[in-house]
N, C-alpha and C positions, 0 to 999 in steps of 0.2 A: 556496656550495653549500647551507648550512643555511638561508639565506633562502628559496631556491626551495622546499625541502621544507616549511618552515614556512608559506610562502605557500599551497602546495597544500593543506596541512592546514586552514588557515583558510578557504580557498575551499570545501573540502568541508563543513566545519562550517556555514559560512554558507548553502550550498545546502541542507543538511539542515534548518536552521532555517526557510529560506524554504519548502521543500516542506511542512513540517509546519504552517506558519502559513497556507498558502493553501487548506487544506481548508475545507469549509463549516462555519459555526458550529453549535453544538450545537442550536440551534432548528430547523435543517434536518436533524437527525439522522433515522436510519431508525426505523420503529416499534419499540416495545419488544417483545421476544420473548414476554413473559408475557401479552400481549394477543392472541396468535395461536394458532389451533389447531395441533396437533402437526405436521400435514402442512405447514402454512404456515411453521412454525418451521424445518423441514428445508429448505424452498425458500428461505427468507430466508438461512439459513446457507450454502447453496450459492451464492446470488447474491452474498453478501458475500465469499466465498472467490474467486469469479470476478473480482470487482472488485479484490480484493487482488492477485491474480496479474496482472491487467492493469496495475495501478499499479506492481508490481514490474518488469515489462518496460519500462514507461516510465522508471522510475528507472534501469534498466540502460542504456537508450538515452541517457539524459542523462549517463551516465558516473559515476553514484554507485557507490562501492565499488571503483573501479579502483585497482589497486596503483600507488603513486607509483614513479617511476623509481628514485630513490635511497632507501635505508633503508625499503624496503617489507617486508611480512611474508612475502614469498616465496610458494612454491607453496601453503602452508596458507591464507594470506590470500585468494588467488585462489579456492581451493576453497570457502571458507566465505562469500565475499562475497554469494552468492545468498541464503543464509539470512538475512543481515542485511537485504538489500533487501526480502525477503518480510515480515519482521517489521516493518520500517518501513512498508511498504505496509499491513499489517494495522492498524497504529496509525493510519494515515491514515483507513482505512475506519471504525475505531472512533470517530474524531473527527467523522465525518459523510461522509467520502469526497467523491466528485465527482458523486454521484447515479446512478452506473451500477448499483449494486446494486438500487436501487428499480425501475429500468426492467427489469432482468433478472428481479427477483422477480415483477413483474406479468406479464411474458411467460411465465415458467415456470408461474405460477399459472393463466394462461389455457390453456396447453397441457395442464395436468393436469386440466382440466375443472372446477376449482373456480370459484365465482363471484368476479368481480374486484371 
């Protein structure tokens, strides 16, 4: 019984390490906010948050944060798992993400009428 729970915990930790290691390298990171005008900063912030929410949903679909059958945290763990996934997704975006924020930023910028 303990082996299965320990194995599930190790699998979760391994998946989290894999998920965090598969993000783009820092050289592919998004533009620095201090180089952008204030409207573009707001657009970039919105684009990054959209990417984080997308990644959080993908992590949820992958089963990250699911309560183990035995020795789980109960209802509280289930209720707060979404917060953990969202923060992990934000960390992935901060590390460079998957490039979705840049595409969203350019689309939002184009729609706002600002030169691309």
